[in-house]
PyMOL commands that place a pseudoatom at each C-alpha (Angstrom):
pseudoatom trace, name=CA, resn=MET, resi=1, chain=A, elem=C, hetatm=0, pos=[0.091, 0.206, 0.202]
pseudoatom trace, name=CA, resn=ARG, resi=2, chain=A, elem=C, hetatm=0, pos=[1.161, 3.599, -0.880]
pseudoatom trace, name=CA, resn=PRO, resi=3, chain=A, elem=C, hetatm=0, pos=[1.504, 6.141, 2.207]
pseudoatom trace, name=CA, resn=PHE, resi=4, chain=A, elem=C, hetatm=0, pos=[-0.524, 8.188, 0.899]
pseudoatom trace, name=CA, resn=ALA, resi=5, chain=A, elem=C, hetatm=0, pos=[-3.239, 5.703, 0.293]
pseudoatom trace, name=CA, resn=VAL, resi=6, chain=A, elem=C, hetatm=0, pos=[-2.591, 4.888, 4.229]
pseudoatom trace, name=CA, resn=THR, resi=7, chain=A, elem=C, hetatm=0, pos=[-2.787, 8.131, 5.030]
pseudoatom trace, name=CA, resn=LEU, resi=8, chain=A, elem=C, hetatm=0, pos=[-6.380, 8.755, 3.365]
pseudoatom trace, name=CA, resn=ASP, resi=9, chain=A, elem=C, hetatm=0, pos=[-7.685, 5.549, 5.180]
pseudoatom trace, name=CA, resn=VAL, resi=10, chain=A, elem=C, hetatm=0, pos=[-6.460, 7.165, 8.353]
pseudoatom trace, name=CA, resn=MET, resi=11, chain=A, elem=C, hetatm=0, pos=[-8.133, 10.675, 8.132]
pseudoatom trace, name=CA, resn=LEU, resi=12, chain=A, elem=C, hetatm=0, pos=[-11.419, 8.571, 6.736]
pseudoatom trace, name=CA, resn=LEU, resi=13, chain=A, elem=C, hetatm=0, pos=[-11.398, 6.366, 9.946]
pseudoatom trace, name=CA, resn=VAL, resi=14, chain=A, elem=C, hetatm=0, pos=[-10.902, 9.327, 12.385]
pseudoatom trace, name=CA, resn=ALA, resi=15, chain=A, elem=C, hetatm=0, pos=[-13.974, 11.832, 10.653]
pseudoatom trace, name=CA, resn=LEU, resi=16, chain=A, elem=C, hetatm=0, pos=[-15.941, 8.317, 10.847]
pseudoatom trace, name=CA, resn=VAL, resi=17, chain=A, elem=C, hetatm=0, pos=[-14.889, 7.642, 14.421]
pseudoatom trace, name=CA, resn=GLY, resi=18, chain=A, elem=C, hetatm=0, pos=[-16.014, 11.308, 15.085]
pseudoatom trace, name=CA, resn=CYS, resi=19, chain=A, elem=C, hetatm=0, pos=[-12.831, 12.332, 16.978]
pseudoatom trace, name=CA, resn=GLU, resi=20, chain=A, elem=C, hetatm=0, pos=[-12.766, 16.130, 16.786]
pseudoatom trace, name=CA, resn=ALA, resi=21, chain=A, elem=C, hetatm=0, pos=[-9.792, 18.161, 16.317]
pseudoatom trace, name=CA, resn=GLY, resi=22, chain=A, elem=C, hetatm=0, pos=[-9.898, 20.616, 18.945]
pseudoatom trace, name=CA, resn=PRO, resi=23, chain=A, elem=C, hetatm=0, pos=[-11.314, 24.470, 18.325]
pseudoatom trace, name=CA, resn=SER, resi=24, chain=A, elem=C, hetatm=0, pos=[-10.390, 26.039, 15.215]
pseudoatom trace, name=CA, resn=TYR, resi=25, chain=A, elem=C, hetatm=0, pos=[-7.750, 29.012, 15.149]
pseudoatom trace, name=CA, resn=THR, resi=26, chain=A, elem=C, hetatm=0, pos=[-10.524, 31.671, 15.011]
pseudoatom trace, name=CA, resn=GLU, resi=27, chain=A, elem=C, hetatm=0, pos=[-12.150, 29.551, 17.950]
pseudoatom trace, name=CA, resn=GLN, resi=28, chain=A, elem=C, hetatm=0, pos=[-9.309, 30.087, 20.051]
pseudoatom trace, name=CA, resn=TRP, resi=29, chain=A, elem=C, hetatm=0, pos=[-8.542, 33.481, 18.924]
pseudoatom trace, name=CA, resn=GLU, resi=30, chain=A, elem=C, hetatm=0, pos=[-12.344, 34.473, 20.122]
pseudoatom trace, name=CA, resn=ALA, resi=31, chain=A, elem=C, hetatm=0, pos=[-11.724, 32.684, 23.649]
pseudoatom trace, name=CA, resn=ASP, resi=32, chain=A, elem=C, hetatm=0, pos=[-8.524, 34.076, 24.125]
pseudoatom trace, name=CA, resn=ARG, resi=33, chain=A, elem=C, hetatm=0, pos=[-9.438, 37.954, 23.348]
pseudoatom trace, name=CA, resn=GLN, resi=34, chain=A, elem=C, hetatm=0, pos=[-13.023, 37.112, 25.982]
pseudoatom trace, name=CA, resn=GLN, resi=35, chain=A, elem=C, hetatm=0, pos=[-10.305, 36.183, 28.490]
pseudoatom trace, name=CA, resn=ARG, resi=36, chain=A, elem=C, hetatm=0, pos=[-8.142, 39.213, 27.788]
pseudoatom trace, name=CA, resn=ASP, resi=37, chain=A, elem=C, hetatm=0, pos=[-11.369, 41.227, 27.569]
pseudoatom trace, name=CA, resn=GLN, resi=38, chain=A, elem=C, hetatm=0, pos=[-12.627, 40.391, 31.050]
pseudoatom trace, name=CA, resn=ALA, resi=39, chain=A, elem=C, hetatm=0, pos=[-9.422, 40.812, 32.478]
pseudoatom trace, name=CA, resn=VAL, resi=40, chain=A, elem=C, hetatm=0, pos=[-9.175, 44.126, 31.530]
pseudoatom trace, name=CA, resn=ARG, resi=41, chain=A, elem=C, hetatm=0, pos=[-12.346, 45.008, 32.620]
pseudoatom trace, name=CA, resn=GLU, resi=42, chain=A, elem=C, hetatm=0, pos=[-12.333, 43.418, 36.277]
pseudoatom trace, name=CA, resn=ARG, resi=43, chain=A, elem=C, hetatm=0, pos=[-8.597, 45.337, 36.048]
pseudoatom trace, name=CA, resn=ILE, resi=44, chain=A, elem=C, hetatm=0, pos=[-10.518, 48.827, 35.512]
pseudoatom trace, name=CA, resn=GLN, resi=45, chain=A, elem=C, hetatm=0, pos=[-12.656, 47.872, 37.990]
pseudoatom trace, name=CA, resn=ARG, resi=46, chain=A, elem=C, hetatm=0, pos=[-10.786, 46.814, 40.672]
pseudoatom trace, name=CA, resn=THR, resi=47, chain=A, elem=C, hetatm=0, pos=[-8.325, 49.731, 40.400]
pseudoatom trace, name=CA, resn=PRO, resi=48, chain=A, elem=C, hetatm=0, pos=[-8.512, 52.362, 42.857]
pseudoatom trace, name=CA, resn=ILE, resi=49, chain=A, elem=C, hetatm=0, pos=[-9.915, 55.696, 42.211]
pseudoatom trace, name=CA, resn=ASN, resi=50, chain=A, elem=C, hetatm=0, pos=[-7.010, 57.618, 43.247]
pseudoatom trace, name=CA, resn=GLU, resi=51, chain=A, elem=C, hetatm=0, pos=[-4.512, 55.197, 41.170]
pseudoatom trace, name=CA, resn=PHE, resi=52, chain=A, elem=C, hetatm=0, pos=[-6.914, 54.994, 38.125]
pseudoatom trace, name=CA, resn=ARG, resi=53, chain=A, elem=C, hetatm=0, pos=[-4.693, 58.012, 36.248]
pseudoatom trace, name=CA, resn=ASP, resi=54, chain=A, elem=C, hetatm=0, pos=[-1.492, 56.084, 36.807]
pseudoatom trace, name=CA, resn=PHE, resi=55, chain=A, elem=C, hetatm=0, pos=[-3.068, 52.935, 35.639]
pseudoatom trace, name=CA, resn=LEU, resi=56, chain=A, elem=C, hetatm=0, pos=[-4.101, 54.615, 32.093]
pseudoatom trace, name=CA, resn=LYS, resi=57, chain=A, elem=C, hetatm=0, pos=[-0.889, 55.521, 31.451]
pseudoatom trace, name=CA, resn=LEU, resi=58, chain=A, elem=C, hetatm=0, pos=[1.616, 52.771, 32.330]
pseudoatom trace, name=CA, resn=GLU, resi=59, chain=A, elem=C, hetatm=0, pos=[-0.044, 49.217, 33.448]
pseudoatom trace, name=CA, resn=ASN, resi=60, chain=A, elem=C, hetatm=0, pos=[-2.275, 49.463, 30.401]
pseudoatom trace, name=CA, resn=ALA, resi=61, chain=A, elem=C, hetatm=0, pos=[-0.350, 50.298, 27.596]
pseudoatom trace, name=CA, resn=ILE, resi=62, chain=A, elem=C, hetatm=0, pos=[-0.374, 46.878, 25.753]
pseudoatom trace, name=CA, resn=ASP, resi=63, chain=A, elem=C, hetatm=0, pos=[-3.822, 45.996, 26.628]
pseudoatom trace, name=CA, resn=TRP, resi=64, chain=A, elem=C, hetatm=0, pos=[-5.275, 49.528, 24.587]
pseudoatom trace, name=CA, resn=PHE, resi=65, chain=A, elem=C, hetatm=0, pos=[-5.074, 47.218, 21.566]
pseudoatom trace, name=CA, resn=TRP, resi=66, chain=A, elem=C, hetatm=0, pos=[-7.516, 44.894, 23.035]
pseudoatom trace, name=CA, resn=VAL, resi=67, chain=A, elem=C, hetatm=0, pos=[-9.801, 47.279, 24.246]
pseudoatom trace, name=CA, resn=ALA, resi=68, chain=A, elem=C, hetatm=0, pos=[-9.852, 49.445, 20.654]
pseudoatom trace, name=CA, resn=ASP, resi=69, chain=A, elem=C, hetatm=0, pos=[-13.053, 48.115, 19.609]
pseudoatom trace, name=CA, resn=ASP, resi=70, chain=A, elem=C, hetatm=0, pos=[-15.040, 47.266, 22.567]
pseudoatom trace, name=CA, resn=ASP, resi=71, chain=A, elem=C, hetatm=0, pos=[-17.790, 49.875, 23.269]
pseudoatom trace, name=CA, resn=GLU, resi=72, chain=A, elem=C, hetatm=0, pos=[-18.733, 48.568, 26.803]
pseudoatom trace, name=CA, resn=MET, resi=73, chain=A, elem=C, hetatm=0, pos=[-14.859, 48.629, 27.612]
pseudoatom trace, name=CA, resn=HIS, resi=74, chain=A, elem=C, hetatm=0, pos=[-14.628, 52.317, 26.569]
pseudoatom trace, name=CA, resn=ALA, resi=75, chain=A, elem=C, hetatm=0, pos=[-17.533, 53.380, 27.918]
pseudoatom trace, name=CA, resn=LEU, resi=76, chain=A, elem=C, hetatm=0, pos=[-15.985, 51.940, 31.513]
pseudoatom trace, name=CA, resn=LEU, resi=77, chain=A, elem=C, hetatm=0, pos=[-13.105, 53.596, 31.037]
pseudoatom trace, name=CA, resn=ASP, resi=78, chain=A, elem=C, hetatm=0, pos=[-14.889, 57.194, 30.125]
pseudoatom trace, name=CA, resn=THR, resi=79, chain=A, elem=C, hetatm=0, pos=[-16.861, 57.226, 33.102]
pseudoatom trace, name=CA, resn=ARG, resi=80, chain=A, elem=C, hetatm=0, pos=[-14.046, 55.873, 35.409]
pseudoatom trace, name=CA, resn=ARG, resi=81, chain=A, elem=C, hetatm=0, pos=[-11.852, 58.428, 33.652]
pseudoatom trace, name=CA, resn=ARG, resi=82, chain=A, elem=C, hetatm=0, pos=[-14.173, 61.200, 34.841]
pseudoatom trace, name=CA, resn=GLN, resi=83, chain=A, elem=C, hetatm=0, pos=[-15.061, 60.027, 38.433]
pseudoatom trace, name=CA, resn=TRP, resi=84, chain=A, elem=C, hetatm=0, pos=[-11.361, 60.136, 39.072]
pseudoatom trace, name=CA, resn=TYR, resi=85, chain=A, elem=C, hetatm=0, pos=[-11.399, 64.232, 37.649]
pseudoatom trace, name=CA, resn=VAL, resi=86, chain=A, elem=C, hetatm=0, pos=[-14.621, 64.973, 39.255]
pseudoatom trace, name=CA, resn=GLU, resi=87, chain=A, elem=C, hetatm=0, pos=[-12.867, 63.421, 42.876]
pseudoatom trace, name=CA, resn=HIS, resi=88, chain=A, elem=C, hetatm=0, pos=[-9.459, 65.318, 42.409]
pseudoatom trace, name=CA, resn=HIS, resi=89, chain=A, elem=C, hetatm=0, pos=[-11.171, 68.845, 41.475]
pseudoatom trace, name=CA, resn=PRO, resi=90, chain=A, elem=C, hetatm=0, pos=[-13.474, 69.464, 44.484]
pseudoatom trace, name=CA, resn=GLU, resi=91, chain=A, elem=C, hetatm=0, pos=[-12.623, 73.126, 43.960]
pseudoatom trace, name=CA, resn=LEU, resi=92, chain=A, elem=C, hetatm=0, pos=[-14.480, 73.034, 40.814]
pseudoatom trace, name=CA, resn=PRO, resi=93, chain=A, elem=C, hetatm=0, pos=[-17.973, 74.648, 40.736]
pseudoatom trace, name=CA, resn=VAL, resi=94, chain=A, elem=C, hetatm=0, pos=[-20.922, 71.924, 41.151]
pseudoatom trace, name=CA, resn=VAL, resi=95, chain=A, elem=C, hetatm=0, pos=[-22.175, 72.303, 37.971]
pseudoatom trace, name=CA, resn=THR, resi=96, chain=A, elem=C, hetatm=0, pos=[-18.753, 72.343, 36.225]
pseudoatom trace, name=CA, resn=LEU, resi=97, chain=A, elem=C, hetatm=0, pos=[-18.133, 68.950, 38.319]
pseudoatom trace, name=CA, resn=GLU, resi=98, chain=A, elem=C, hetatm=0, pos=[-21.621, 67.182, 37.198]
pseudoatom trace, name=CA, resn=LEU, resi=99, chain=A, elem=C, hetatm=0, pos=[-21.202, 67.995, 33.585]
pseudoatom trace, name=CA, resn=ILE, resi=100, chain=A, elem=C, hetatm=0, pos=[-17.947, 66.327, 33.490]
pseudoatom trace, name=CA, resn=ARG, resi=101, chain=A, elem=C, hetatm=0, pos=[-19.599, 63.386, 35.286]
pseudoatom trace, name=CA, resn=GLU, resi=102, chain=A, elem=C, hetatm=0, pos=[-22.484, 63.018, 32.690]
pseudoatom trace, name=CA, resn=GLY, resi=103, chain=A, elem=C, hetatm=0, pos=[-19.704, 63.396, 30.026]
pseudoatom trace, name=CA, resn=LYS, resi=104, chain=A, elem=C, hetatm=0, pos=[-21.731, 66.688, 28.594]
pseudoatom trace, name=CA, resn=ILE, resi=105, chain=A, elem=C, hetatm=0, pos=[-20.130, 69.985, 27.238]
pseudoatom trace, name=CA, resn=VAL, resi=106, chain=A, elem=C, hetatm=0, pos=[-20.902, 73.786, 27.511]
pseudoatom trace, name=CA, resn=ILE, resi=107, chain=A, elem=C, hetatm=0, pos=[-19.882, 76.974, 25.541]
pseudoatom trace, name=CA, resn=GLY, resi=108, chain=A, elem=C, hetatm=0, pos=[-17.271, 78.715, 27.901]
pseudoatom trace, name=CA, resn=MET, resi=109, chain=A, elem=C, hetatm=0, pos=[-15.817, 75.286, 29.265]
pseudoatom trace, name=CA, resn=THR, resi=110, chain=A, elem=C, hetatm=0, pos=[-11.822, 75.454, 29.475]
pseudoatom trace, name=CA, resn=ALA, resi=111, chain=A, elem=C, hetatm=0, pos=[-9.524, 73.022, 27.217]
pseudoatom trace, name=CA, resn=GLU, resi=112, chain=A, elem=C, hetatm=0, pos=[-9.062, 71.002, 30.819]
pseudoatom trace, name=CA, resn=HIS, resi=113, chain=A, elem=C, hetatm=0, pos=[-12.802, 70.866, 31.475]
pseudoatom trace, name=CA, resn=VAL, resi=114, chain=A, elem=C, hetatm=0, pos=[-13.525, 69.489, 27.986]
pseudoatom trace, name=CA, resn=GLN, resi=115, chain=A, elem=C, hetatm=0, pos=[-10.691, 66.712, 27.592]
pseudoatom trace, name=CA, resn=ALA, resi=116, chain=A, elem=C, hetatm=0, pos=[-12.015, 65.715, 31.411]
pseudoatom trace, name=CA, resn=SER, resi=117, chain=A, elem=C, hetatm=0, pos=[-15.622, 65.648, 29.960]
pseudoatom trace, name=CA, resn=ARG, resi=118, chain=A, elem=C, hetatm=0, pos=[-14.885, 64.056, 26.575]
pseudoatom trace, name=CA, resn=GLY, resi=119, chain=A, elem=C, hetatm=0, pos=[-11.727, 62.210, 26.648]
pseudoatom trace, name=CA, resn=TRP, resi=120, chain=A, elem=C, hetatm=0, pos=[-8.543, 63.023, 24.096]
pseudoatom trace, name=CA, resn=PRO, resi=121, chain=A, elem=C, hetatm=0, pos=[-9.940, 63.943, 20.845]
pseudoatom trace, name=CA, resn=ASN, resi=122, chain=A, elem=C, hetatm=0, pos=[-8.751, 61.731, 17.751]
pseudoatom trace, name=CA, resn=LYS, resi=123, chain=A, elem=C, hetatm=0, pos=[-7.121, 65.166, 16.173]
pseudoatom trace, name=CA, resn=ILE, resi=124, chain=A, elem=C, hetatm=0, pos=[-6.360, 68.324, 17.113]
pseudoatom trace, name=CA, resn=ASN, resi=125, chain=A, elem=C, hetatm=0, pos=[-5.552, 70.979, 14.518]
pseudoatom trace, name=CA, resn=ARG, resi=126, chain=A, elem=C, hetatm=0, pos=[-4.665, 74.093, 15.591]
pseudoatom trace, name=CA, resn=SER, resi=127, chain=A, elem=C, hetatm=0, pos=[-4.147, 77.893, 13.894]
pseudoatom trace, name=CA, resn=VAL, resi=128, chain=A, elem=C, hetatm=0, pos=[-1.951, 80.284, 15.901]
pseudoatom trace, name=CA, resn=GLY, resi=129, chain=A, elem=C, hetatm=0, pos=[-1.263, 84.238, 14.618]
pseudoatom trace, name=CA, resn=SER, resi=130, chain=A, elem=C, hetatm=0, pos=[-1.347, 87.633, 16.730]
pseudoatom trace, name=CA, resn=TRP, resi=131, chain=A, elem=C, hetatm=0, pos=[-4.994, 86.973, 17.889]
pseudoatom trace, name=CA, resn=GLY, resi=132, chain=A, elem=C, hetatm=0, pos=[-3.934, 84.055, 19.976]
pseudoatom trace, name=CA, resn=VAL, resi=133, chain=A, elem=C, hetatm=0, pos=[-4.641, 80.328, 19.142]
pseudoatom trace, name=CA, resn=HIS, resi=134, chain=A, elem=C, hetatm=0, pos=[-7.552, 78.580, 17.362]
pseudoatom trace, name=CA, resn=SER, resi=135, chain=A, elem=C, hetatm=0, pos=[-7.983, 74.863, 17.625]
pseudoatom trace, name=CA, resn=GLN, resi=136, chain=A, elem=C, hetatm=0, pos=[-10.325, 71.862, 16.048]
pseudoatom trace, name=CA, resn=TRP, resi=137, chain=A, elem=C, hetatm=0, pos=[-10.592, 69.175, 18.324]
pseudoatom trace, name=CA, resn=VAL, resi=138, chain=A, elem=C, hetatm=0, pos=[-12.124, 65.616, 16.421]
pseudoatom trace, name=CA, resn=TYR, resi=139, chain=A, elem=C, hetatm=0, pos=[-13.670, 63.205, 18.125]
pseudoatom trace, name=CA, resn=GLU, resi=140, chain=A, elem=C, hetatm=0, pos=[-14.501, 60.119, 16.325]
pseudoatom trace, name=CA, resn=GLU, resi=141, chain=A, elem=C, hetatm=0, pos=[-16.812, 58.071, 17.364]
pseudoatom trace, name=CA, resn=GLY, resi=142, chain=A, elem=C, hetatm=0, pos=[-18.813, 54.216, 15.807]
pseudoatom trace, name=CA, resn=GLY, resi=143, chain=A, elem=C, hetatm=0, pos=[-17.879, 53.562, 13.077]
pseudoatom trace, name=CA, resn=GLY, resi=144, chain=A, elem=C, hetatm=0, pos=[-16.407, 50.083, 11.121]
pseudoatom trace, name=CA, resn=ILE, resi=145, chain=A, elem=C, hetatm=0, pos=[-15.644, 48.673, 7.904]
pseudoatom trace, name=CA, resn=TYR, resi=146, chain=A, elem=C, hetatm=0, pos=[-19.143, 49.228, 6.466]
pseudoatom trace, name=CA, resn=THR, resi=147, chain=A, elem=C, hetatm=0, pos=[-19.923, 52.677, 8.198]
pseudoatom trace, name=CA, resn=LEU, resi=148, chain=A, elem=C, hetatm=0, pos=[-18.654, 55.990, 9.093]
pseudoatom trace, name=CA, resn=PRO, resi=149, chain=A, elem=C, hetatm=0, pos=[-17.855, 57.163, 12.104]
pseudoatom trace, name=CA, resn=ASP, resi=150, chain=A, elem=C, hetatm=0, pos=[-19.752, 60.006, 13.926]
pseudoatom trace, name=CA, resn=VAL, resi=151, chain=A, elem=C, hetatm=0, pos=[-17.653, 62.547, 14.034]
pseudoatom trace, name=CA, resn=THR, resi=152, chain=A, elem=C, hetatm=0, pos=[-17.732, 65.979, 16.091]
pseudoatom trace, name=CA, resn=TYR, resi=153, chain=A, elem=C, hetatm=0, pos=[-15.960, 68.835, 15.823]
pseudoatom trace, name=CA, resn=LEU, resi=154, chain=A, elem=C, hetatm=0, pos=[-14.940, 71.218, 19.201]
pseudoatom trace, name=CA, resn=TYR, resi=155, chain=A, elem=C, hetatm=0, pos=[-13.627, 74.651, 18.532]
pseudoatom trace, name=CA, resn=LEU, resi=156, chain=A, elem=C, hetatm=0, pos=[-12.182, 76.383, 21.110]
pseudoatom trace, name=CA, resn=GLU, resi=157, chain=A, elem=C, hetatm=0, pos=[-9.944, 80.065, 21.015]
pseudoatom trace, name=CA, resn=ASN, resi=158, chain=A, elem=C, hetatm=0, pos=[-7.087, 80.434, 23.558]
pseudoatom trace, name=CA, resn=GLY, resi=159, chain=A, elem=C, hetatm=0, pos=[-7.899, 77.366, 25.618]
pseudoatom trace, name=CA, resn=VAL, resi=160, chain=A, elem=C, hetatm=0, pos=[-11.797, 77.801, 26.040]
pseudoatom trace, name=CA, resn=LEU, resi=161, chain=A, elem=C, hetatm=0, pos=[-14.780, 76.225, 24.139]
pseudoatom trace, name=CA, resn=THR, resi=162, chain=A, elem=C, hetatm=0, pos=[-16.330, 78.582, 21.975]
pseudoatom trace, name=CA, resn=SER, resi=163, chain=A, elem=C, hetatm=0, pos=[-18.309, 76.388, 19.660]
pseudoatom trace, name=CA, resn=TRP, resi=164, chain=A, elem=C, hetatm=0, pos=[-19.159, 72.924, 18.439]
pseudoatom trace, name=CA, resn=GLN, resi=165, chain=A, elem=C, hetatm=0, pos=[-20.461, 70.703, 15.079]
pseudoatom trace, name=CA, resn=ASP, resi=166, chain=A, elem=C, hetatm=0, pos=[-21.925, 67.735, 15.059]
for i in range(1, 166): cmd.bond("trace and resi %d" % i, "trace and resi %d" % (i + 1))
show_as sticks, trace
zoom trace
């Protein structure tokens, strides 16, 4: 009997007996991803608020790759980031703290308050002249392979929010 025929016979026998070769590469990758996502969620939730800023800067740098397309994790991170800012800036007016906690913006907010409320923009375009500094902050949310992201443009003059377009 030729080696090829033996191999084919063994493969047929395995198929008929019903032996499973284990999870496919895609199934294993998805299982690993779910495990990583759960580990990141748990770290986000158990990190004390007073250490959260350092957590975002250092420990989690590699995990951002895995968080990038997970809306639930983005929402959790945004909530924790805003909570951290509010707790570390009790001197701000109550109205400003509530807006930041809710992720909202209003005309007249400083660049720091906008960043605390909305997070870092995807892009910042600046114009500098004798009049001062005009900035356009671009936030892109959502989107995918077949859909365009929702884009919001915030306009700041000399570090103060003056208008936005969505």
